[in-house]
C-alpha positions in Angstrom: -163.5 -60.9 8.3 -161.1 -59.8 11.0 -162.6 -58.6 14.3 -159.4 -56.8 15.4 -158.8 -53.1 14.9 -156.0 -51.9 12.7 -153.7 -49.0 13.0 -151.6 -47.5 10.2 -148.9 -45.0 11.0 -147.1 -43.5 7.8 -144.3 -41.0 7.6 -144.3 -37.8 5.6 -141.8 -37.1 2.7 -139.9 -34.4 1.1 -139.1 -34.6 -2.6 -135.8 -33.2 -3.7 -136.6 -32.9 -7.4 -137.4 -34.8 -10.6 -134.8 -36.1 -13.0 -136.8 -35.7 -16.3 -140.1 -35.0 -17.8 -141.4 -34.4 -21.3 -140.0 -37.7 -22.6 -142.0 -41.0 -23.1 -139.3 -43.6 -22.6 -138.5 -43.2 -18.9 -140.0 -39.9 -17.5 -139.8 -38.4 -14.0 -137.5 -40.3 -11.6 -135.9 -38.4 -8.6 -134.8 -38.3 -5.0 -136.8 -38.0 -1.8 -136.5 -38.5 2.0 -139.0 -39.9 4.4 -139.5 -37.9 7.6 -141.5 -37.7 10.9 -143.2 -35.5 11.7 -145.4 -34.9 9.8 -147.2 -38.3 9.7 -150.5 -39.9 8.9 -152.4 -42.0 11.4 -155.3 -44.1 10.5 -157.6 -46.4 12.7 -159.9 -49.1 11.3 -162.5 -50.6 13.7 -165.2 -53.3 13.1 -168.7 -51.7 12.5 -172.1 -52.6 11.2 -171.4 -50.6 8.0 -168.7 -48.7 6.3 -168.1 -45.2 7.7 -165.2 -42.7 7.2 -164.5 -40.2 9.9 -162.0 -37.4 10.6 -160.3 -35.1 8.1 -160.4 -36.1 4.4 -163.3 -38.5 5.0 -164.7 -38.0 1.5 -161.3 -38.9 0.0 -161.0 -41.8 2.3 -164.4 -43.2 1.0 -163.2 -42.8 -2.6 -160.0 -44.7 -1.9 -162.0 -47.4 -0.2 -164.1 -47.8 -3.3 -160.8 -48.0 -5.3 -159.7 -50.7 -3.1 -163.0 -52.6 -3.4 -163.0 -52.4 -7.2 -159.4 -53.4 -7.4 -160.3 -56.6 -5.5 -163.6 -57.2 -7.4 -165.9 -56.3 -4.5 -169.3 -54.7 -5.0 -169.6 -53.2 -1.6 -167.3 -51.7 1.1 -166.2 -53.6 4.2 -168.1 -53.1 7.4 -165.8 -51.0 9.4 -165.2 -47.5 10.7 -162.3 -45.9 9.3 -160.9 -42.8 11.1 -158.1 -40.4 10.0 -156.6 -39.5 13.4 -153.8 -37.3 12.1 -153.1 -35.9 8.6 -150.4 -33.6 7.3 -151.5 -30.5 5.4 -152.6 -31.2 1.8 -150.9 -29.9 -1.4 -147.9 -28.3 0.5 -145.2 -30.7 -0.8 -145.1 -33.3 2.0 -146.7 -36.3 0.1 -149.8 -36.5 2.2 -152.0 -37.7 -0.7 -149.8 -40.7 -1.4 -149.5 -41.6 2.2 -153.3 -41.3 2.7 -154.0 -43.5 -0.4 -151.5 -46.2 0.6 -152.6 -46.3 4.2 -156.2 -46.8 3.3 -155.6 -49.6 0.8 -153.0 -51.3 3.0 -155.1 -50.9 6.1 -158.2 -52.4 4.6 -156.4 -55.4 3.3 -154.9 -56.0 6.7 -158.3 -55.5 8.4 -159.8 -58.3 6.2 -156.8 -60.6 6.9 -155.8 -60.5 3.2 -152.1 -60.9 2.2 -150.2 -57.6 2.3 -150.2 -55.8 -1.1 -147.0 -55.7 -3.1 -145.6 -52.3 -3.9 -147.1 -52.6 -7.5 -150.5 -53.5 -6.0 -150.3 -50.6 -3.5 -149.7 -48.2 -6.3 -152.3 -49.6 -8.7 -155.0 -50.0 -5.9 -154.5 -46.4 -4.7 -153.9 -44.8 -8.0 -150.5 -43.3 -6.9 -147.0 -43.4 -8.5 -148.2 -42.3 -11.9 -145.2 -39.8 -11.8 -142.9 -40.0 -8.8 -142.7 -43.4 -7.0 -140.7 -41.9 -4.1 -143.6 -41.8 -1.7 -144.7 -45.2 -2.6 -141.3 -46.8 -2.0 -140.9 -44.6 1.1 -144.2 -46.0 2.5 -142.6 -49.4 2.3 -139.0 -48.8 3.2 -138.3 -45.3 4.6 -134.9 -43.6 4.3 -133.5 -41.7 1.3 -134.7 -43.1 -2.0 -133.6 -42.8 -5.6 -135.7 -44.0 -8.6 -134.9 -43.5 -12.3 -138.4 -43.3 -13.6 -141.2 -45.6 -14.9 -140.7 -47.4 -18.1 -143.8 -48.3 -20.2 -143.7 -51.8 -18.9 -143.5 -50.9 -15.3 -146.4 -50.7 -12.9 -144.3 -48.5 -10.6 -140.9 -47.0 -11.1 -138.3 -49.5 -9.7 -136.3 -48.5 -6.7 -132.7 -47.8 -7.7 -131.1 -47.0 -4.4 -132.2 -46.7 -0.7 -129.9 -45.5 2.1 -130.6 -44.8 5.8 -130.0 -41.2 7.0 -128.2 -40.5 10.2 -130.8 -40.4 12.9 -129.3 -37.3 14.6 -129.7 -35.1 11.5 -132.8 -32.9 11.3 -134.9 -31.3 8.6 -136.5 -28.0 9.4 -139.7 -27.4 7.4 -141.2 -23.9 6.8 -144.1 -22.8 4.7 -146.6 -20.0 4.5 -150.3 -20.9 4.6 -151.0 -18.2 2.0 -150.5 -20.5 -1.0 -150.5 -24.2 -2.0 -148.5 -26.3 -4.4 -150.0 -27.5 -7.7 -152.1 -30.6 -7.7 -154.7 -32.4 -9.9 -155.6 -30.8 -13.2 -153.4 -27.7 -12.5 -150.4 -29.9 -12.1 -151.2 -31.8 -15.3 -151.6 -28.5 -17.2 -148.3 -27.3 -15.8 -146.4 -30.4 -17.0 -148.0 -30.0 -20.5 -146.8 -26.4 -20.6 -143.3 -27.1 -19.5 -140.5 -27.7 -22.0 -138.8 -31.1 -21.8 -135.8 -31.4 -19.6 -132.7 -31.6 -21.8 -130.8 -34.8 -21.7 -127.7 -33.0 -20.5 -129.5 -31.6 -17.4 -130.7 -35.1 -16.6 -127.2 -36.3 -16.9 -125.9 -33.6 -14.5 -128.6 -34.5 -12.0 -127.7 -38.2 -12.1 -124.1 -37.4 -11.8 -124.9 -35.3 -8.8 -126.8 -38.1 -7.1 -124.3 -40.8 -7.9 -121.0 -39.0 -7.5 -121.8 -36.6 -4.7 -125.0 -37.0 -2.8 -125.1 -40.8 -2.2 -121.3 -41.1 -1.4 -121.6 -38.2 1.1 -124.6 -39.8 2.8 -123.0 -43.2 3.0 -120.0 -41.6 4.6 -122.1 -39.5 7.0 -120.5 -36.3 5.5 -123.2 -33.8 6.4 -121.6 -30.6 4.9 -121.1 -32.3 1.5 -124.5 -34.0 1.5 -126.2 -30.7 2.3 -124.4 -28.9 -0.6 -125.2 -31.7 -2.9 -128.9 -31.6 -2.0 -128.9 -27.8 -2.7 -127.2 -28.2 -6.0 -129.5 -31.0 -7.1 -132.7 -29.2 -6.0 -131.6 -25.9 -7.6 -130.9 -27.5 -10.9 -134.0 -29.7 -10.9 -136.1 -26.6 -9.9 -134.7 -24.6 -12.8 -136.5 -26.9 -15.2 -139.8 -25.5 -13.7 -138.8 -21.9 -14.0 -141.3 -21.0 -16.8 -144.2 -21.9 -14.5 -142.7 -21.1 -11.1 -140.8 -17.9 -11.8 -137.4 -19.4 -10.9 -135.9 -22.5 -9.3 -138.4 -22.2 -6.5 -142.1 -21.5 -6.6 -142.6 -17.8 -6.5 -140.6 -14.7 -5.6 -141.0 -15.2 -1.9 -139.5 -18.7 -1.9 -136.7 -17.7 -4.2 -135.8 -14.8 -1.7 -136.1 -17.1 1.3 -133.7 -19.7 -0.2 -131.1 -16.9 -0.9 -131.6 -15.5 2.6 -131.1 -18.9 4.3 -128.0 -19.6 2.1 -126.6 -16.2 3.1 -126.9 -17.3 6.8 -124.6 -20.2 6.0 -127.1 -23.0 5.7 -126.2 -25.2 2.8 -128.9 -27.8 2.5 -131.9 -25.6 1.5 -134.5 -26.7 -1.0 -138.1 -26.9 -2.0 -140.1 -30.1 -1.6 -142.0 -30.9 -4.8 -144.1 -27.9 -5.9 -143.8 -26.3 -2.5 -144.7 -24.1 -0.7 -142.7 -26.1 1.8 -139.0 -25.2 2.1 -136.6 -27.5 4.0 -133.3 -26.7 5.7 -131.1 -29.7 6.6 -129.5 -29.4 10.0 -126.7 -31.5 11.5 -128.3 -31.8 14.9 -131.2 -30.8 17.1 -129.4 -27.6 18.4 -128.8 -26.3 14.9 -132.4 -27.1 13.9 -133.7 -25.1 16.8 -131.6 -22.1 15.8 -132.8 -22.3 12.2 -136.4 -22.5 13.4 -135.9 -19.3 15.5 -134.5 -17.5 12.5 -137.3 -18.6 10.2 -139.9 -17.4 12.7 -138.3 -13.9 12.3 -138.1 -14.2 8.5 -137.2 -10.8 6.9 -139.8 -11.1 4.2 -142.4 -10.3 6.9 -144.4 -13.6 6.4 -145.6 -15.7 9.2 -144.3 -19.1 8.6 -145.4 -22.5 9.9 -142.1 -24.0 11.2 -141.6 -27.7 12.3 -138.5 -29.8 13.0 -138.6 -33.2 11.5 -136.4 -36.3 11.9 -135.3 -38.7 9.2 -137.5 -41.8 9.1 -135.6 -44.9 8.2 -138.5 -47.3 8.2 -141.7 -47.4 6.3 -145.3 -47.3 7.6 -146.2 -49.5 10.5 -149.4 -51.5 10.4 -150.5 -53.1 13.6 -153.5 -55.2 14.6 -155.5 -55.8 17.8 -155.1 -52.5 19.5 -151.3 -52.8 19.7 -150.5 -49.5 18.1 
């Protein structure tokens, strides 16, 4: 067994929306963007027995057992695994996926085993059953597009990955009064939702291929921002029967309209929310957006944070070199 400590530093993610659901042939798919902050930091140290410390320690131990069973081990490795930093859970920032992947990748590195493939990462951690954006993002960073997982796929293949200009910013805002759907509630919501019409999926794909990706490749911020809004608004409308609109709840629908009225084009909801994001062309604009959000006319107190695009995946370092 390795005697060196291991550090894992994984980015957060925003999910711009799914392409499809309610179909068996190739469901879900979508677009997402990796960001910092927030991020997840994990430390693994040699120890006399397995212990998990820090926030989410119970979940960490469950993930460690998943890793052990995947590799045919009957016990957990002797180490102390500490979550040093973790994003808020169930707010649309992909924290569950990054935690799961960080634990299984970190344990493999700690024991000197070969790094897990992306399919092994997903299978070992139990992630990517629907969206694979966070899984691909853990490995690659950047803006990612995947078309959905076919029955023969372990994880939905990556269709496209592009870097995002490092000077662009993403302002995140959420109320702590509610959470996005997860677990059984999320499964129940998908069962209750009508299937996405094929025509809508075609529109979403056209938006990605003809507008969003070319604008990003050209560094055309205004067109990219408008395209992200159009895509998210249409994708979100498929959830209207359980959300109450294209965004999750009356307050979020009003907040998006207000931000758009101020002239900010790239506004959207990440996953189920409650996190909204506002794309900003530079740090100065992001700071202005942040000030306005802190004085939101809906009267809510919002948690506001400025994030940067993250064009690399998680870093895993050994021997105290983090």
